[in-house]
Structures are given as C-alpha cells and as structure tokens.
N, C-alpha and C positions, 0 to 999 in steps of 0.2 A: 325343127327338132326331129331327131331320128330315133328309131327304135330297133332293138335287137332282141329276139326271143331265144331263150335257152331251153331246150327240151331235155329233161332229166327224169330219172325214176328214183323214187324213194324205196330203197331195198327193204326196209322194215315193214312198210305198209303196202308195198306193191301198188302205188297209186301214181298216176301220171300228172305232171304239173307243167304249166307253161309260165316261164318267168320272163316278164317284159322289162327290159332295161331302157330307161330314158336318159339320153345324154344331155349334159348341161354343166356349165362351170367347170369343165375339165375333168369330171368324174361321173360315175354311174349312180343314179338314184333308182331304187328298186320299187317296182309296182307289180303286185301279183294280179293276174287276170284269169286265174283258174276258177273253176266252179266252186261254189261254197262248200260242197261236200268233200273236196279234196284238200282244203286248206290245212287241216291237221297233218295230212300226209306230206305236205310241202315243208314242214317245219325243220326237218333234218335231211337235207339233200346231200346224200353221200354215195350215190351210185352213178352208173355210166349212162350212155345214150339209151334211147328207147327203141323198140321195134316200131318203125313208122306205120305199120299196118294197124296199130292199136292206139293211135294218138288220143282218141276220145273214149277209150274203154268200151267201144261197141262190140269188140270181140274179147274172148277170154285171153288174158295175158299169157304169152308163151312162157311156160316155166323153164328154168334152166335145166339142161340135161343133167341127170344124175350121174355122178362119177361111178364107174365100174372098175373092178380089179384089172390090173395090167400085169403083163409079164415083165417085171422090172429087170432091165438089162444094165442100167447105169444108176449111180447114186449121186446125190448132191451133198457134199460134205462142207459144212460151214467152216470157213477159215477165220473170219472175224465178224463182229457185229457192233453197231453203235447206235445210240438214240439221237435223233435230230428233232428237238422240240416236240410238237404235237403232230408232226407229219402233215398229211394233206388237209386236216381240219374238218369242219362240219359241213362245209358247202363243197360243191363240185370243183375241186382243183386237180390239176395233174402236174405237180411240180416234179421236174425230172432232174436228177443229179447230172453233173458234167465231169468228165475225165480230162485231166491235163497232165500228161506224162505219168509220174508216179503219185499224183494227187487226185482226190475226188472231192468235189464241192457239192453240198446239198443245202437246200433251204426248206424250212417248214412254214406252213401257213401262219403260224403264230409269231413269226418274225425272226426265228433263229436261222443264221447262216453259219455253216461249219465247214472246215477243211480237215480232211483225214488223209493219212497215208493210204493209198490204194492197195499197197502190198500187205500191210499188217493191221490197218485200221487205227493206228495211233492218232490221237487228236493233235492237230497242229495249232488251230485256233478256232474259237467260236464267238460269234458276235450276235447279240440280241438287239435287233433294230427297233423293237417296240412298236411295230406296225404289222398289219395283216399283209402277207405276201401272196400274190396271185400269179406271178410269172417268174420263171427262172428255173435253175440257175444257168447263166450264160457266161462265157469267158472269152478273153482276148485282150491283147495289148497290155498284159500285166494286171488286168482287173477282173473281178467277178461281178456280174450284174444280176440284179433281181428287180422286180417291179412290184409296187405296193397297190393295195386296194384303192387308195386315194389318188391313183394315176400319177405316180412318181417312179422314175427309174433311179435306182441307187447303185453306185459303183463302189466296190470295196477293193482295197489292195489285196491281191491274191496271196501275198506272203505273210501279211499280218492281220488281215481282217478289218483294218482301219477304214472308215468311210472316207472316200476321196471326194465324192460330190453326190448331190441329189438334184434331179431335174424334173420339173413337171412336164407331162405330155397331155394330149387332148382327151384321152379316156383310158380305161383299164387295159392292162396288158396281160394276156393269158398264156403267152408262150415265152420262150427264153430269148432275150436280146443276144445279138451276135456281133463281135467286133473284129476288125482287122485294120492294122496300121493306125490311122488317126480318126477312124469313124466307128461308131457303134450304131447298129440298125435294129429296129424293133417294129412290131406290128400291133396296132391298137384295135379294140373291138369296134370302133367307129370307122373301120376300114381305111386307116391311114398307115402308110409306111413312112417311118420317121428316122432320120439320121441325126445323131448327136455327136459332138466333139468328145473324144475320149479324154481330152485334157481337162475340160471343165463342165461338160454336159450341155453346153450351149447348142442350140438347134442349128443344124447345117442346111437341111432341106426336108420337104414333106412331099410325098406322092399320095394322092387320094383316089379311091375308086368308089363306085356306087354301092351303097349298102342295101341288100335285099330286105324285104319286109320281115322275113322269118329266117333264122339261121340256127345252127347248133352252137352250144356254148363251147368256145375254144377257137384257136387259130393255129396255123402252122408257123413254125419259127423261120424267119428269113435266113438265107444263107448267102455268103459272099464267095464268089468264084475266084479262082487263081488269077483270072484276067481282070478282076475288079468290077464284076457285075453283081448287083444285089438281085436275088431271085426270091419272089414271094408269091404264095398262093392265097387267094381271097375267097370269101364266102359267096361271091357271085360266080364261082367256078372258073376264074381266069388265073393263069400263071403269068407273072409280069417280070421283066428284067429292066433294071435302070442302072445307070452309072453310080458306083459307090461314091465317087468324088463330088458329084453335083446333082444327082437325082434325075438326070435327063433320061427320058424314056428311050429304050432300045427296041423292045418288042413285047408283044402281048399275044397270048394264045389261049383259047378256051379248052379246058380239060373236060368240061361238061356244059350242056345247054339245058336250061330249065324247061321242063315240060309239065303239062297238067293244068287243070282249071284252078286249083286251089294253091295257096301259098305253101302249104305243107308238102304238096307234091313237087314243088319247084325248089325245094331246099337242095343245094348242090355244093355245099361247103368243101373247100380244100382245107382239112384240119390236120392231117397227118404230117409228120416230118418229111421234108423233101430229101430225096436220095440222089447224091451226085456220084456218077460213075464215069470217070474220064470226061469226055465231051458231052455226055448225056445227063439230063436231070429227070428223075422220075417223080411224078405226082399222082395222087389218088384223090378222087372226089366222092362224096356221098351222093347216091342215086345218079352216078355218072360213069366215069371211066377211070382206068389206069392208063397213064401215058408216059412216054419218054420223048423228050424234046432235045434238040441240039442247043447247048447252052449259049452259043454265040449268036445264033440266028432265030431261034424259036421254032425251027422246022420240026414237025412231028415225025419221029422216026419209028415209033411203035405205039400201038394202042390196043386196048381191050376193054369191052364193056363190063363194068363191075361197080359195086357200091361199097365203099369203105371210107371210114373216117380215120384210118391209121396210115402210117407210112409203110413202105415196102422194105424187104431185106433180100439179099442175094447170097447164093452159095451153090456149089456143084452145078454151075451153069443154069441155075433156076432163079426165078423171082418168086418170093413168098409174100402172100398177103392174107390178111384177115378181113372177111367181109362184114357187113353190118349185122349179120346174125351170128357172128363169132365162129364161122366156119373157116378152116385154114386150107389154103390152096398153094400148090407149087405149079408154076407155069414155066415151060422152057423159055429161056430168055430170047427175046426178039421174035417170038412166035405166039400163036394162040393155043399151043398144045398143052393140055392139062397133064402134068406128070403124075400127080396124085392129089387127093382131096381128103380132108378129115372132118367129119361131122360130129365127132365124139364130144365136142365142147360147145355145141350149138346153144345159143342164148345164155352162155356163161360169160358175160362181158369180159373180153380179153384185151390185153395190151397189144401193141404192135409186135410182129414177129421179130426175132433176133437170131441170126445164124451164129452158132458157136461150135467149134470143133465139127463133129459130124451131125449136129442136131439143130433143130429149130426150137427156140425157147419162147414160150408165151406164159403169162401169168393171168389169173382170173379174179373175179370179184370176191371169192372166198379165200384168196391169198395162196392158192396153189400155183406152183410153177410146174409146167408140163414140158417135157423134152420129147420132141418128135424126131424120128429118123428123117434125115434129109433124103434118104433113098426112097422110102415108100410111105412116109407120113405116119407110121405107127407110133403111138405113145409108148416110149421105152423107159421113161423115168418120171417121177412125180414127187413133190415135196411141198407140204404146207409151210409157208414162210411167215405169214402174218394173218391171223384169223380175222382181222379187220378188212382184209382185202389188199389187192395190189392194182393200182391203175396207172402208176408211173411206168413208162417204158423201161425195159431192161437194158443194161449196158454190159459190155465185155471188154476186157483188156488184161494183159499180164497172165493169160490163161485162166482168168477168173470170171465168174458171172456175178454182176452186182444187181441187187434187188432192193428197191426202196418201198417198203410197205406203207400202207395208209396210216398206220399207227405212229410212224416216224422211225421205225427200225430200218436202218441201212445195213445191209449184210453183203458179204462176199462169199461165194461158194465155188468150190472146185468140183468139176464133173469127174467121177471115177467109175 
C-alpha cells in the first residue's frame, strides 16, 4: 500500500495541514495525520500550496503582500460571463477549462460540465454528471474528458454533452486527460500514466514510476507530441516519454534530484503544465529546476535552478515563470539572463503566467487578475474577478482572456 501527502493551507484559519491519501480498491481513502490542534483548520481546504519553510508552524507564516496602488495603463473589460456549477468546490482542486476552436469547455467540482461559445458565452450544452470531479477538462478525438473523485474517467460527446463512456482507473486523477487519434492518456496520483481507447475507454497500456513518500497535491497533464510521443512529468522529478501507441519507453530525464535529510526537503514534484515549443518541451519542478529537453531524444538543451509548481509561458523572446513564493520572473530564452523580476505579489498564491498581447497575466488567491508588462514587469492593470479567488490557470484565444474563478464564474475579458 502506498501513500501520497498533500500539503495545503486553509486560507481562513492560516493553519497548515498534511493530508495523507492511502490507495486501495482503485480509489483514495482519506486519513488525516495532522496535529490535533490543526484539525479544525483542515475542515475547509480551499487554498494553494504552502511556503515550505513553514511546514510545521515553527516560524511565523509569511503573510501575503498587500496590494498597493498602480498606475493603470490598461483595463480589463468583461465581454461575457457564465456560471459553471459550484466551481472549484471546498477542497483543493484546480479544474482548468479547455479551448477548442470557438468553444470553451469547463467542469465544476460538483459534477457540472458545460460547453459555451468562446466568442459570446452562449451556452451550447450543460451536463450534470452527479459525481465529484477532480480532473479536467481535457479534449480530443471529438470528446471532452473529466475525471471523478471515485477514480473514473468520463468521456462526453463534445457537440452534445452526452456521455460516451466511463472507465475506472487505478486512483484519482487531478489533471486533465489528453487525447489524440485513438488514444486518451492521463496521469493518476499513484504515479501511473494510463492510456485508454477513445472508442470505449478500455485500457490500452500502463506506465508506472516510483511514488515518493511525500508529494504536493496535483500532477501535470500529459501531452502528446506530433510524432506520437506521450510526455509526462512525475512527482519523483522525472520527465518521461513513451510511445502513444503501445506505451513503450523512449527516454527519461531528471528535472530535479531530491536533496536533504527529511522527506519534506526531498519534495520535487513536476506539477505545472508542460510547455511544447517546436522540438523542445519545458518542465518545471518544485525545489528543483526549470528545463528544456529535446522531445525526440530527451537531451537537455537548457536548464535553470528554480522552484516552481507551475508551468512556464513564452513571449518577447523570454520565458516567464512564477516561483514557489509567487514571485514572477522573465528569463531570456535559452540563457540564464534575468530580464526582470517582480516581487509585488509575493506570497499571494498565483496561477501560472500567461502571455497575452504585450502582457503577462496572473491571477491570485483573492481573485485579482494582474497584468504585467512583458517589457519590464511592471503591473499595469488589475481587476478583481472573483472574491473567492482564482487558482485555475488562465487561458487566451480570439483576442480574449478567459478566467475561471473558484466560485464557478467563467468569464471572458478584453484588454483595452
């Protein structure tokens, strides 16, 4: 029997908790191993990762940086808004919408999956699955994919919302499945990479790695390259490539190496979205590195020491990342040159960065979207989108910025 610990913070009580999940019978069973005095604080887990220097409360918790006035140069004008069930729910989920042409698909923790026009927000269909959703939404091969708390992957027709099939997997899925041609791939929290048939959900193959004693709650979503490789990052700090057709191993490379005497010091998860740029794939690890590798060979082509549980973004010849203290950096691509850094949002748990127009957009735990200049990193725009917070990564297409707030409000904004 294996275990996976999730480190989260309760925003209301500012108390740290460690949630230990035991795997068995194809799903997670929960056992709290926190100290008695933090049990009440663990009742409503609705915030992001913790500062690892304060695991046991030995030091004062770093307070989020207070927002100060900015010289507003741009505005966010709402184009449309829609409600998606109860949003992210009461436990730590990070359900991210997915864009497909002129459509956007989103899922709520309460089981609602909906399709809206990405242009004007018109509802095309909405389906209530009647289950708790922990992973999704993913798309491919004419289907929309979500994963439920009881370790099932559910495929819906992307045009109608009708359920095509449901298939059990080995344990909970916390990221979006991804499909191409006749296969859908997903990653489970017991460190399995699984491929299912898009036709009926039957299992095609499984690739398994070693599960560390302690990890962050979450996992990166696997991607499928144009050459038919599935690339996935794991909580042991490795990035792996296997054949999409049969799961045969192609290469494996470490993005981080565990260091330290204690399990907490050795947490090196790859949790952020992988970024594909031509023949390179970028990955980031917690307490590790940022790296770019050749997709076909796994050869390291660039690396930088940094700690992040988010994916990266590109723009203006730069790479943008948010570190584990919610500091935002711009690095000249393929170098270690820091173009700019912004500490104004430190300890305000942020989403991954997103480049849009001339800006880098991030959202924080109080629901503010911040627009930073790609040139010098100054905050030039700000708007509170959802007072419950935003932890789902932002999206952009059609000249619009899409924000999915924790309360379930999905909105499209134009930068003016």
